[in-house]
N, CA, C and O atoms as a printed pandas DataFrame, in Angstrom:
     atom_number atom_name residue_name chain_id  residue_number  x_coord  y_coord  z_coord
0              1         N          GLN        A               1   98.525  109.792  121.709
1              2        CA          GLN        A               1   97.376  108.960  121.418
2              3         C          GLN        A               1   96.391  109.730  120.552
3              4         O          GLN        A               1   96.016  110.860  120.864
4              5         N          VAL        A               2   95.979  109.095  119.452
5              6        CA          VAL        A               2   95.007  109.709  118.566
6              7         C          VAL        A               2   94.178  108.599  117.921
7              8         O          VAL        A               2   94.696  107.531  117.593
8              9         N          GLN        A               3   92.904  108.864  117.746
9             10        CA          GLN        A               3   92.002  107.949  117.063
10            11         C          GLN        A               3   91.618  108.547  115.716
11            12         O          GLN        A               3   91.390  109.751  115.605
12            13         N          LEU        A               4   91.549  107.701  114.695
13            14        CA          LEU        A               4   91.274  108.143  113.340
14            15         C          LEU        A               4   90.041  107.423  112.805
15            16         O          LEU        A               4   89.930  106.203  112.921
16            17         N          VAL        A               5   89.126  108.172  112.224
17            18        CA          VAL        A               5   87.910  107.625  111.645
18            19         C          VAL        A               5   87.787  108.132  110.219
19            20         O          VAL        A               5   87.737  109.339  109.984
20            21         N          GLU        A               6   87.739  107.205  109.266
21            22        CA          GLU        A               6   87.716  107.548  107.854
22            23         C          GLU        A               6   86.297  107.525  107.304
23            24         O          GLU        A               6   85.419  106.837  107.824
24            25         N          SER        A               7   86.097  108.291  106.245
25            26        CA          SER        A               7   84.831  108.297  105.542
26            27         C          SER        A               7   85.063  108.776  104.115
27            28         O          SER        A               7   86.129  109.303  103.798
28            29         N          GLY        A               8   84.067  108.593  103.260
29            30        CA          GLY        A               8   84.121  109.117  101.910
30            31         C          GLY        A               8   84.351  108.103  100.817
31            32         O          GLY        A               8   84.271  108.449   99.638
32            33         N          GLY        A               9   84.635  106.857  101.168
33            34        CA          GLY        A               9   84.819  105.838  100.159
34            35         C          GLY        A               9   83.507  105.463   99.496
35            36         O          GLY        A               9   82.431  105.847   99.955
36            37         N          GLY        A              10   83.609  104.709   98.411
37            38        CA          GLY        A              10   82.422  104.279   97.704
38            39         C          GLY        A              10   82.742  103.774   96.321
39            40         O          GLY        A              10   83.895  103.492   95.995
40            41         N          LEU        A              11   81.706  103.664   95.510
41            42        CA          LEU        A              11   81.813  103.188   94.137
42            43         C          LEU        A              11   81.729  104.368   93.185
43            44         O          LEU        A              11   80.830  105.202   93.291
44            45         N          VAL        A              12   82.668  104.433   92.257
45            46        CA          VAL        A              12   82.701  105.526   91.299
46            47         C          VAL        A              12   83.156  104.990   89.947
47            48         O          VAL        A              12   83.925  104.031   89.884
48            49         N          GLN        A              13   82.687  105.599   88.879
49            50        CA          GLN        A              13   83.111  105.209   87.542
50            51         C          GLN        A              13   84.496  105.765   87.231
51            52         O          GLN        A              13   84.911  106.783   87.784
52            53         N          ALA        A              14   85.198  105.082   86.341
53            54        CA          ALA        A              14   86.503  105.570   85.903
54            55         C          ALA        A              14   86.387  107.011   85.415
55            56         O          ALA        A              14   85.458  107.366   84.690
56            57         N          GLY        A              15   87.348  107.830   85.827
57            58        CA          GLY        A              15   87.339  109.239   85.491
58            59         C          GLY        A              15   86.664  110.116   86.522
59            60         O          GLY        A              15   86.758  111.341   86.452
60            61         N          GLY        A              16   85.987  109.505   87.475
61            62        CA          GLY        A              16   85.287  110.254   88.501
62            63         C          GLY        A              16   86.186  110.669   89.647
63            64         O          GLY        A              16   87.399  110.463   89.612
64            65         N          SER        A              17   85.571  111.260   90.670
65            66        CA          SER        A              17   86.304  111.801   91.807
66            67         C          SER        A              17   85.668  111.392   93.125
67            68         O          SER        A              17   84.462  111.163   93.203
68            69         N          LEU        A              18   86.491  111.306   94.150
69            70        CA          LEU        A              18   86.055  111.103   95.523
70            71         C          LEU        A              18   86.964  111.912   96.435
71            72         O          LEU        A              18   88.124  112.160   96.108
72            73         N          ARG        A              19   86.432  112.318   97.576
73            74        CA          ARG        A              19   87.257  112.927   98.609
74            75         C          ARG        A              19   87.124  112.119   99.888
75            76         O          ARG        A              19   86.033  111.992  100.443
76            77         N          LEU        A              20   88.236  111.577  100.348
77            78        CA          LEU        A              20   88.273  110.849  101.594
78            79         C          LEU        A              20   88.593  111.800  102.743
79            80         O          LEU        A              20   89.388  112.728  102.593
80            81         N          SER        A              21   87.967  111.558  103.885
81            82        CA          SER        A              21   88.219  112.345  105.079
82            83         C          SER        A              21   88.708  111.442  106.197
83            84         O          SER        A              21   88.333  110.272  106.272
84            85         N          CYS        A              22   89.543  111.990  107.058
85            86        CA          CYS        A              22   90.074  111.278  108.212
86            87         C          CYS        A              22   89.940  112.187  109.418
87            88         O          CYS        A              22   90.731  113.113  109.597
88            89         N          ALA        A              23   88.941  111.923  110.243
89            90        CA          ALA        A              23   88.681  112.734  111.422
90            91         C          ALA        A              23   89.471  112.193  112.605
91            92         O          ALA        A              23   89.423  110.999  112.899
92            93         N          ALA        A              24   90.195  113.071  113.278
93            94        CA          ALA        A              24   91.060  112.687  114.388
94            95         C          ALA        A              24   90.496  113.174  115.713
95            96         O          ALA        A              24   89.876  114.234  115.791
96            97         N          SER        A              25   90.722  112.382  116.747
97            98        CA          SER        A              25   90.358  112.780  118.102
98            99         C          SER        A              25   91.440  112.306  119.062
99           100         O          SER        A              25   92.248  111.442  118.719
100          101         N          GLY        A              26   91.454  112.872  120.266
101          102        CA          GLY        A              26   92.481  112.556  121.236
102          103         C          GLY        A              26   93.434  113.727  121.383
103          104         O          GLY        A              26   93.004  114.852  121.635
104          105         N          ARG        A              27   94.720  113.471  121.230
105          106        CA          ARG        A              27   95.701  114.538  121.289
106          107         C          ARG        A              27   95.551  115.487  120.110
107          108         O          ARG        A              27   94.916  115.165  119.106
108          109         N          THR        A              28   96.141  116.643  120.251
109          110        CA          THR        A              28   96.082  117.650  119.201
110          111         C          THR        A              28   96.572  117.074  117.881
111          112         O          THR        A              28   97.688  116.564  117.789
112          113         N          PHE        A              29   95.721  117.162  116.856
113          114        CA          PHE        A              29   96.025  116.582  115.558
114          115         C          PHE        A              29   97.295  117.167  114.962
115          116         O          PHE        A              29   98.044  116.469  114.279
116          117         N          SER        A              30   97.537  118.442  115.216
117          118        CA          SER        A              30   98.694  119.110  114.641
118          119         C          SER        A              30  100.023  118.562  115.149
119          120         O          SER        A              30  101.069  118.884  114.587
120          121         N          ALA        A              31  100.005  117.748  116.194
121          122        CA          ALA        A              31  101.226  117.146  116.718
122          123         C          ALA        A              31  101.711  115.969  115.878
123          124         O          ALA        A              31  102.798  115.446  116.124
124          125         N          TYR        A              32  100.924  115.545  114.891
125          126        CA          TYR        A              32  101.225  114.350  114.119
126          127         C          TYR        A              32  101.336  114.633  112.629
127          128         O          TYR        A              32  100.558  115.398  112.060
128          129         N          ALA        A              33  102.322  113.996  112.015
129          130        CA          ALA        A              33  102.324  113.892  110.563
130          131         C          ALA        A              33  101.237  112.901  110.144
131          132         O          ALA        A              33  100.809  112.071  110.946
132          133         N          MET        A              34  100.798  112.988  108.905
133          134        CA          MET        A              34   99.719  112.133  108.437
134          135         C          MET        A              34  100.069  111.518  107.091
135          136         O          MET        A              34  100.757  112.133  106.275
136          137         N          GLY        A              35   99.588  110.296  106.865
137          138        CA          GLY        A              35   99.787  109.638  105.587
138          139         C          GLY        A              35   98.536  108.915  105.141
139          140         O          GLY        A              35   97.656  108.602  105.942
140          141         N          TRP        A              36   98.475  108.655  103.845
141          142        CA          TRP        A              36   97.447  107.802  103.254
142          143         C          TRP        A              36   98.126  106.619  102.574
143          144         O          TRP        A              36   99.122  106.778  101.868
144          145         N          PHE        A              37   97.571  105.432  102.799
145          146        CA          PHE        A              37   98.050  104.195  102.198
146          147         C          PHE        A              37   96.859  103.442  101.632
147          148         O          PHE        A              37   95.717  103.691  102.017
148          149         N          ARG        A              38   97.129  102.521  100.717
149          150        CA          ARG        A              38   96.055  101.697  100.176
150          151         C          ARG        A              38   96.518  100.250  100.080
151          152         O          ARG        A              38   97.713   99.965   99.999
152          153         N          GLN        A              39   95.538   99.338  100.089
153          154        CA          GLN        A              39   95.849   97.920  100.105
154          155         C          GLN        A              39   94.770   97.134   99.378
155          156         O          GLN        A              39   93.579   97.393   99.546
156          157         N          THR        A              40   95.198   96.169   98.567
157          158        CA          THR        A              40   94.306   95.227   97.913
158          159         C          THR        A              40   94.634   93.836   98.427
159          160         O          THR        A              40   95.735   93.622   98.935
160          161         N          PRO        A              41   93.704   92.870   98.312
161          162        CA          PRO        A              41   93.966   91.527   98.825
162          163         C          PRO        A              41   95.244   90.924   98.254
163          164         O          PRO        A              41   95.475   90.963   97.045
164          165         N          GLY        A              42   96.069   90.370   99.131
165          166        CA          GLY        A              42   97.301   89.727   98.721
166          167         C          GLY        A              42   98.478   90.659   98.529
167          168         O          GLY        A              42   99.563   90.207   98.163
168          169         N          LYS        A              43   98.293   91.951   98.767
169          170        CA          LYS        A              43   99.366   92.916   98.592
170          171         C          LYS        A              43   99.662   93.647   99.896
171          172         O          LYS        A              43   98.809   93.750  100.778
172          173         N          GLU        A              44  100.893   94.153   99.999
173          174        CA          GLU        A              44  101.260   94.999  101.125
174          175         C          GLU        A              44  100.631   96.372  100.966
175          176         O          GLU        A              44  100.253   96.776   99.867
176          177         N          ARG        A              45  100.527   97.072  102.068
177          178        CA          ARG        A              45  100.013   98.433  102.000
178          179         C          ARG        A              45  100.951   99.311  101.178
179          180         O          ARG        A              45  102.167   99.301  101.373
180          181         N          GLU        A              46  100.370  100.058  100.270
181          182        CA          GLU        A              46  101.106  100.887   99.335
182          183         C          GLU        A              46  100.995  102.352   99.727
183          184         O          GLU        A              46   99.905  102.846  100.015
184          185         N          PHE        A              47  102.115  103.036   99.736
185          186        CA          PHE        A              47  102.133  104.460  100.040
186          187         C          PHE        A              47  101.395  105.246   98.976
187          188         O          PHE        A              47  101.549  104.996   97.781
188          189         N          VAL        A              48  100.590  106.199   99.422
189          190        CA          VAL        A              48   99.849  107.074   98.517
190          191         C          VAL        A              48  100.319  108.517   98.643
191          192         O          VAL        A              48  100.679  109.145   97.647
192          193         N          ALA        A              49  100.318  109.047   99.870
193          194        CA          ALA        A              49  100.693  110.441  100.088
194          195         C          ALA        A              49  100.969  110.677  101.561
195          196         O          ALA        A              49  100.485  109.933  102.415
196          197         N          SER        A              50  101.746  111.710  101.862
197          198        CA          SER        A              50  102.005  112.084  103.247
198          199         C          SER        A              50  102.112  113.594  103.364
199          200         O          SER        A              50  102.380  114.293  102.387
200          201         N          ILE        A              51  101.898  114.083  104.576
201          202        CA          ILE        A              51  101.917  115.516  104.833
202          203         C          ILE        A              51  102.462  115.754  106.235
203          204         O          ILE        A              51  102.161  115.002  107.162
204          205         N          SER        A              52  103.260  116.794  106.385
205          206        CA          SER        A              52  103.880  117.090  107.665
206          207         C          SER        A              52  102.886  117.729  108.629
207          208         O          SER        A              52  101.749  118.026  108.263
208          209         N          ARG        A              53  103.335  117.935  109.866
209          210        CA          ARG        A              53  102.456  118.460  110.922
210          211         C          ARG        A              53  101.755  119.750  110.546
211          212         O          ARG        A              53  100.552  119.899  110.757
212          213         N          SER        A              54  102.509  120.677  109.991
213          214        CA          SER        A              54  101.953  121.976  109.647
214          215         C          SER        A              54  101.400  122.025  108.230
215          216         O          SER        A              54  100.789  123.021  107.841
216          217         N          GLY        A              55  101.604  120.966  107.453
217          218        CA          GLY        A              55  101.157  120.947  106.074
218          219         C          GLY        A              55  102.138  121.538  105.089
219          220         O          GLY        A              55  101.833  121.632  103.900
220          221         N          GLY        A              56  103.318  121.942  105.554
221          222        CA          GLY        A              56  104.278  122.586  104.689
222          223         C          GLY        A              56  105.059  121.655  103.786
223          224         O          GLY        A              56  105.615  122.092  102.779
224          225         N          ASN        A              57  105.109  120.383  104.127
225          226        CA          ASN        A              57  105.828  119.393  103.332
226          227         C          ASN        A              57  104.866  118.299  102.905
227          228         O          ASN        A              57  104.174  117.715  103.740
228          229         N          ILE        A              58  104.818  118.019  101.606
229          230        CA          ILE        A              58  103.876  117.067  101.031
230          231         C          ILE        A              58  104.584  116.199  100.010
231          232         O          ILE        A              58  105.396  116.690   99.225
232          233         N          VAL        A              59  104.280  114.915  100.019
233          234        CA          VAL        A              59  104.792  113.976   99.027
234          235         C          VAL        A              59  103.641  113.108   98.535
235          236         O          VAL        A              59  102.850  112.604   99.333
236          237         N          HIS        A              60  103.550  112.936   97.217
237          238        CA          HIS        A              60  102.597  112.011   96.609
238          239         C          HIS        A              60  103.357  110.917   95.867
239          240         O          HIS        A              60  104.393  111.176   95.255
240          241         N          ALA        A              61  102.839  109.704   95.925
241          242        CA          ALA        A              61  103.430  108.611   95.168
242          243         C          ALA        A              61  103.349  108.902   93.678
243          244         O          ALA        A              61  102.425  109.571   93.214
244          245         N          ASP        A              62  104.330  108.391   92.929
245          246        CA          ASP        A              62  104.345  108.629   91.487
246          247         C          ASP        A              62  103.058  108.155   90.812
247          248         O          ASP        A              62  102.608  108.760   89.840
248          249         N          SER        A              63  102.472  107.082   91.321
249          250        CA          SER        A              63  101.286  106.514   90.711
250          251         C          SER        A              63  100.063  107.419   90.809
251          252         O          SER        A              63   99.097  107.231   90.069
252          253         N          VAL        A              64  100.092  108.403   91.716
253          254        CA          VAL        A              64   98.927  109.263   91.904
254          255         C          VAL        A              64   99.230  110.733   91.674
255          256         O          VAL        A              64   98.324  111.562   91.766
256          257         N          LYS        A              65  100.472  111.082   91.376
257          258        CA          LYS        A              65  100.822  112.486   91.147
258          259         C          LYS        A              65   99.982  113.079   90.027
259          260         O          LYS        A              65   99.791  112.465   88.977
260          261         N          GLY        A              66   99.489  114.277   90.271
261          262        CA          GLY        A              66   98.661  114.954   89.295
262          263         C          GLY        A              66   97.200  114.592   89.375
263          264         O          GLY        A              66   96.368  115.242   88.743
264          265         N          ARG        A              67   96.864  113.559   90.145
265          266        CA          ARG        A              67   95.476  113.122   90.273
266          267         C          ARG        A              67   94.963  113.223   91.705
267          268         O          ARG        A              67   93.814  113.605   91.926
268          269         N          PHE        A              68   95.807  112.883   92.682
269          270        CA          PHE        A              68   95.413  112.896   94.093
270          271         C          PHE        A              68   96.092  114.067   94.794
271          272         O          PHE        A              68   97.197  114.467   94.428
272          273         N          THR        A              69   95.416  114.613   95.809
273          274        CA          THR        A              69   95.980  115.697   96.594
274          275         C          THR        A              69   95.699  115.466   98.067
275          276         O          THR        A              69   94.543  115.359   98.475
276          277         N          ILE        A              70   96.757  115.389   98.865
277          278        CA          ILE        A              70   96.604  115.273  100.306
278          279         C          ILE        A              70   96.563  116.672  100.919
279          280         O          ILE        A              70   97.244  117.582  100.447
280          281         N          SER        A              71   95.765  116.836  101.966
281          282        CA          SER        A              71   95.691  118.110  102.666
282          283         C          SER        A              71   95.250  117.860  104.101
283          284         O          SER        A              71   94.863  116.746  104.455
284          285         N          ARG        A              72   95.310  118.893  104.917
285          286        CA          ARG        A              72   94.843  118.776  106.288
286          287         C          ARG        A              72   94.338  120.111  106.770
287          288         O          ARG        A              72   94.781  121.164  106.312
288          289         N          ASP        A              73   93.400  120.055  107.702
289          290        CA          ASP        A              73   92.870  121.240  108.351
290          291         C          ASP        A              73   92.977  120.984  109.844
291          292         O          ASP        A              73   92.098  120.359  110.438
292          293         N          ASN        A              74   94.055  121.468  110.449
293          294        CA          ASN        A              74   94.298  121.183  111.856
294          295         C          ASN        A              74   93.242  121.803  112.766
295          296         O          ASN        A              74   92.956  121.265  113.835
296          297         N          ALA        A              75   92.664  122.920  112.357
297          298        CA          ALA        A              75   91.611  123.540  113.149
298          299         C          ALA        A              75   90.376  122.655  113.238
299          300         O          ALA        A              75   89.612  122.745  114.200
300          301         N          LYS        A              76   90.177  121.796  112.233
301          302        CA          LYS        A              76   89.059  120.857  112.216
302          303         C          LYS        A              76   89.469  119.445  112.600
303          304         O          LYS        A              76   88.634  118.540  112.596
304          305         N          ASP        A              77   90.742  119.237  112.932
305          306        CA          ASP        A              77   91.264  117.918  113.296
306          307         C          ASP        A              77   90.961  116.882  112.215
307          308         O          ASP        A              77   90.582  115.751  112.519
308          309         N          THR        A              78   91.128  117.272  110.965
309          310        CA          THR        A              78   90.752  116.411  109.855
310          311         C          THR        A              78   91.794  116.444  108.744
311          312         O          THR        A              78   92.318  117.504  108.402
312          313         N          GLY        A              79   92.087  115.275  108.186
313          314        CA          GLY        A              79   92.910  115.155  107.003
314          315         C          GLY        A              79   92.067  114.729  105.823
315          316         O          GLY        A              79   90.981  114.175  105.995
316          317         N          TYR        A              80   92.566  114.988  104.614
317          318        CA          TYR        A              80   91.798  114.715  103.410
318          319         C          TYR        A              80   92.677  114.090  102.333
319          320         O          TYR        A              80   93.893  114.282  102.308
320          321         N          LEU        A              81   92.038  113.343  101.453
321          322        CA          LEU        A              81   92.658  112.885  100.228
322          323         C          LEU        A              81   91.662  113.110   99.096
323          324         O          LEU        A              81   90.673  112.387   98.975
324          325         N          GLN        A              82   91.930  114.107   98.277
325          326        CA          GLN        A              82   91.106  114.372   97.107
326          327         C          GLN        A              82   91.608  113.512   95.959
327          328         O          GLN        A              82   92.784  113.578   95.602
328          329         N          MET        A              83   90.732  112.710   95.381
329          330        CA          MET        A              83   91.095  111.780   94.324
330          331         C          MET        A              83   90.315  112.141   93.063
331          332         O          MET        A              83   89.086  112.069   93.043
332          333         N          ASN        A              84   91.030  112.527   92.022
333          334        CA          ASN        A              84   90.437  112.870   90.739
334          335         C          ASN        A              84   90.936  111.920   89.663
335          336         O          ASN        A              84   91.931  111.220   89.853
336          337         N          SER        A              85   90.242  111.899   88.537
337          338        CA          SER        A              85   90.627  111.061   87.401
338          339         C          SER        A              85   90.886  109.628   87.830
339          340         O          SER        A              85   91.901  109.035   87.465
340          341         N          LEU        A              86   89.974  109.083   88.597
341          342        CA          LEU        A              86   90.163  107.747   89.156
342          343         C          LEU        A              86   90.207  106.678   88.066
343          344         O          LEU        A              86   89.512  106.760   87.054
344          345         N          LYS        A              87   91.044  105.679   88.309
345          346        CA          LYS        A              87   91.231  104.558   87.403
346          347         C          LYS        A              87   90.857  103.264   88.116
347          348         O          LYS        A              87   90.910  103.209   89.345
348          349         N          PRO        A              88   90.479  102.215   87.374
349          350        CA          PRO        A              88   90.188  100.939   88.027
350          351         C          PRO        A              88   91.344  100.429   88.895
351          352         O          PRO        A              88   91.101   99.772   89.908
352          353         N          GLU        A              89   92.575  100.714   88.524
353          354        CA          GLU        A              89   93.732  100.289   89.301
354          355         C          GLU        A              89   93.835  100.990   90.653
355          356         O          GLU        A              89   94.624  100.573   91.501
356          357         N          ASP        A              90   93.054  102.045   90.867
357          358        CA          ASP        A              90   93.011  102.715   92.160
358          359         C          ASP        A              90   92.122  101.984   93.162
359          360         O          ASP        A              90   92.105  102.336   94.341
360          361         N          THR        A              91   91.388  100.980   92.712
361          362        CA          THR        A              91   90.513  100.224   93.599
362          363         C          THR        A              91   91.324   99.598   94.728
363          364         O          THR        A              91   92.291   98.878   94.478
364          365         N          ALA        A              92   90.930   99.874   95.965
365          366        CA          ALA        A              92   91.650   99.386   97.139
366          367         C          ALA        A              92   90.917   99.834   98.393
367          368         O          ALA        A              92   89.985  100.635   98.336
368          369         N          VAL        A              93   91.358   99.301   99.525
369          370        CA          VAL        A              93   90.980   99.862  100.810
370          371         C          VAL        A              93   91.992  100.947  101.142
371          372         O          VAL        A              93   93.198  100.703  101.122
372          373         N          TYR        A              94   91.511  102.129  101.444
373          374        CA          TYR        A              94   92.372  103.262  101.743
374          375         C          TYR        A              94   92.401  103.511  103.249
375          376         O          TYR        A              94   91.359  103.533  103.904
376          377         N          TYR        A              95   93.602  103.697  103.787
377          378        CA          TYR        A              95   93.815  103.910  105.205
378          379         C          TYR        A              95   94.510  105.247  105.443
379          380         O          TYR        A              95   95.430  105.613  104.711
380          381         N          CYS        A              96   94.075  105.964  106.455
381          382        CA          CYS        A              96   94.837  107.107  106.924
382          383         C          CYS        A              96   95.642  106.697  108.140
383          384         O          CYS        A              96   95.273  105.763  108.853
384          385         N          ALA        A              97   96.734  107.390  108.373
385          386        CA          ALA        A              97   97.642  107.064  109.461
386          387         C          ALA        A              97   98.243  108.337  110.035
387          388         O          ALA        A              97   98.359  109.350  109.345
388          389         N          ALA        A              98   98.624  108.273  111.308
389          390        CA          ALA        A              98   99.258  109.398  111.987
390          391         C          ALA        A              98  100.485  108.919  112.737
391          392         O          ALA        A              98  100.504  107.805  113.261
392          393         N          GLY        A              99  101.500  109.751  112.791
393          394        CA          GLY        A              99  102.720  109.394  113.495
394          395         C          GLY        A              99  103.621  110.588  113.692
395          396         O          GLY        A              99  103.308  111.690  113.243
396          397         N          PRO        A             100  104.743  110.377  114.364
397          398        CA          PRO        A             100  105.624  111.500  114.711
398          399         C          PRO        A             100  106.479  112.009  113.577
399          400         O          PRO        A             100  107.073  113.081  113.693
400          401         N          TYR        A             101  106.563  111.258  112.458
401          402        CA          TYR        A             101  107.475  111.621  111.390
402          403         C          TYR        A             101  106.776  111.699  110.047
403          404         O          TYR        A             101  105.863  110.926  109.757
404          405         N          PHE        A             102  107.210  112.626  109.252
405          406        CA          PHE        A             102  106.793  112.764  107.859
406          407         C          PHE        A             102  107.522  111.679  107.065
407          408         O          PHE        A             102  108.744  111.730  106.928
408          409         N          SER        A             103  106.780  110.696  106.540
409          410        CA          SER        A             103  107.421  109.537  105.947
410          411         C          SER        A             103  106.494  108.826  104.969
411          412         O          SER        A             103  105.270  108.896  105.087
412          413         N          SER        A             104  107.099  108.143  104.003
413          414        CA          SER        A             104  106.374  107.284  103.077
414          415         C          SER        A             104  106.366  105.826  103.539
415          416         O          SER        A             104  105.822  104.966  102.846
416          417         N          GLN        A             105  106.955  105.541  104.687
417          418        CA          GLN        A             105  107.065  104.183  105.203
418          419         C          GLN        A             105  105.954  103.902  106.206
419          420         O          GLN        A             105  105.782  104.647  107.171
420          421         N          ALA        A             106  105.203  102.835  105.982
421          422        CA          ALA        A             106  104.061  102.531  106.832
422          423         C          ALA        A             106  104.457  102.299  108.281
423          424         O          ALA        A             106  103.705  102.649  109.191
424          425         N          ASP        A             107  105.636  101.709  108.509
425          426        CA          ASP        A             107  106.026  101.383  109.875
426          427         C          ASP        A             107  106.461  102.583  110.689
427          428         O          ASP        A             107  106.789  102.435  111.867
428          429         N          ARG        A             108  106.475  103.759  110.104
429          430        CA          ARG        A             108  106.772  104.982  110.846
430          431         C          ARG        A             108  105.520  105.613  111.452
431          432         O          ARG        A             108  105.615  106.600  112.182
432          433         N          TYR        A             109  104.370  105.058  111.159
433          434        CA          TYR        A             109  103.115  105.594  111.674
434          435         C          TYR        A             109  102.599  104.736  112.823
435          436         O          TYR        A             109  102.648  103.507  112.761
436          437         N          ASN        A             110  102.110  105.382  113.858
437          438        CA          ASN        A             110  101.681  104.700  115.069
438          439         C          ASN        A             110  100.192  104.385  115.093
439          440         O          ASN        A             110   99.774  103.407  115.712
440          441         N          TYR        A             111   99.399  105.199  114.431
441          442        CA          TYR        A             111   97.952  105.097  114.518
442          443         C          TYR        A             111   97.351  104.979  113.131
443          444         O          TYR        A             111   97.810  105.609  112.178
444          445         N          TRP        A             112   96.306  104.152  113.036
445          446        CA          TRP        A             112   95.677  103.861  111.755
446          447         C          TRP        A             112   94.162  103.909  111.862
447          448         O          TRP        A             112   93.585  103.523  112.879
448          449         N          GLY        A             113   93.529  104.387  110.805
449          450        CA          GLY        A             113   92.090  104.311  110.710
450          451         C          GLY        A             113   91.649  102.914  110.333
451          452         O          GLY        A             113   92.474  102.028  110.111
452          453         N          GLN        A             114   90.335  102.722  110.262
453          454        CA          GLN        A             114   89.772  101.402  109.988
454          455         C          GLN        A             114   89.796  101.041  108.513
455          456         O          GLN        A             114   89.592   99.880  108.158
456          457         N          GLY        A             115   90.038  101.996  107.666
457          458        CA          GLY        A             115   90.034  101.791  106.231
458          459         C          GLY        A             115   88.678  102.060  105.613
459          460         O          GLY        A             115   87.642  101.835  106.240
460          461         N          THR        A             116   88.689  102.539  104.386
461          462        CA          THR        A             116   87.458  102.768  103.647
462          463         C          THR        A             116   87.641  102.260  102.218
463          464         O          THR        A             116   88.666  102.516  101.585
464          465         N          GLN        A             117   86.640  101.541  101.718
465          466        CA          GLN        A             117   86.739  100.902  100.410
466          467         C          GLN        A             117   86.480  101.907   99.302
467          468         O          GLN        A             117   85.496  102.646   99.331
468          469         N          VAL        A             118   87.377  101.925   98.326
469          470        CA          VAL        A             118   87.198  102.696   97.105
470          471         C          VAL        A             118   87.181  101.712   95.941
471          472         O          VAL        A             118   88.135  100.959   95.749
472          473         N          THR        A             119   86.112  101.716   95.171
473          474        CA          THR        A             119   85.974  100.836   94.024
474          475         C          THR        A             119   85.716  101.682   92.784
475          476         O          THR        A             119   84.769  102.466   92.741
476          477         N          VAL        A             120   86.563  101.515   91.783
477          478        CA          VAL        A             120   86.454  102.264   90.538
478          479         C          VAL        A             120   86.053  101.291   89.444
479          480         O          VAL        A             120   86.793  100.356   89.137
480          481         N          SER        A             121   84.895  101.505   88.862
481          482        CA          SER        A             121   84.376  100.615   87.840
482          483         C          SER        A             121   84.784  101.084   86.454
483          484         O          SER        A             121   85.015  102.273   86.231
484          485         N          SER        A             122   84.870  100.143   85.526
485          486        CA          SER        A             122   85.200  100.446   84.141
486          487         C          SER        A             122   84.066  100.088   83.208
487          488         O          SER        A             122   84.179  100.280   81.998
């Protein structure tokens, strides 16, 4: 059991940066793999990035490679998504998730944050 609380979303101009945070509580955060997903109205949740329990294995979606970086600090029970060179197409609600497996599939994650809105203006 783990609870996730997201923060860091907001409005930013194209080319700008944001860092999203996902604070975890409950069981030891290091027991869970973590992922970031995003969703816009009328679309399924889209995989963004994932990271293994220890942080040794990382995958980013092709759409964000070179611009976004997932990381975690288990000592702080917090995961992060650093977003640089933002584009209007990145506009979405961003969700963090935790689960037992390192995966790009949303249904492999058991716990989800409430989501945080990221809006990129042009």
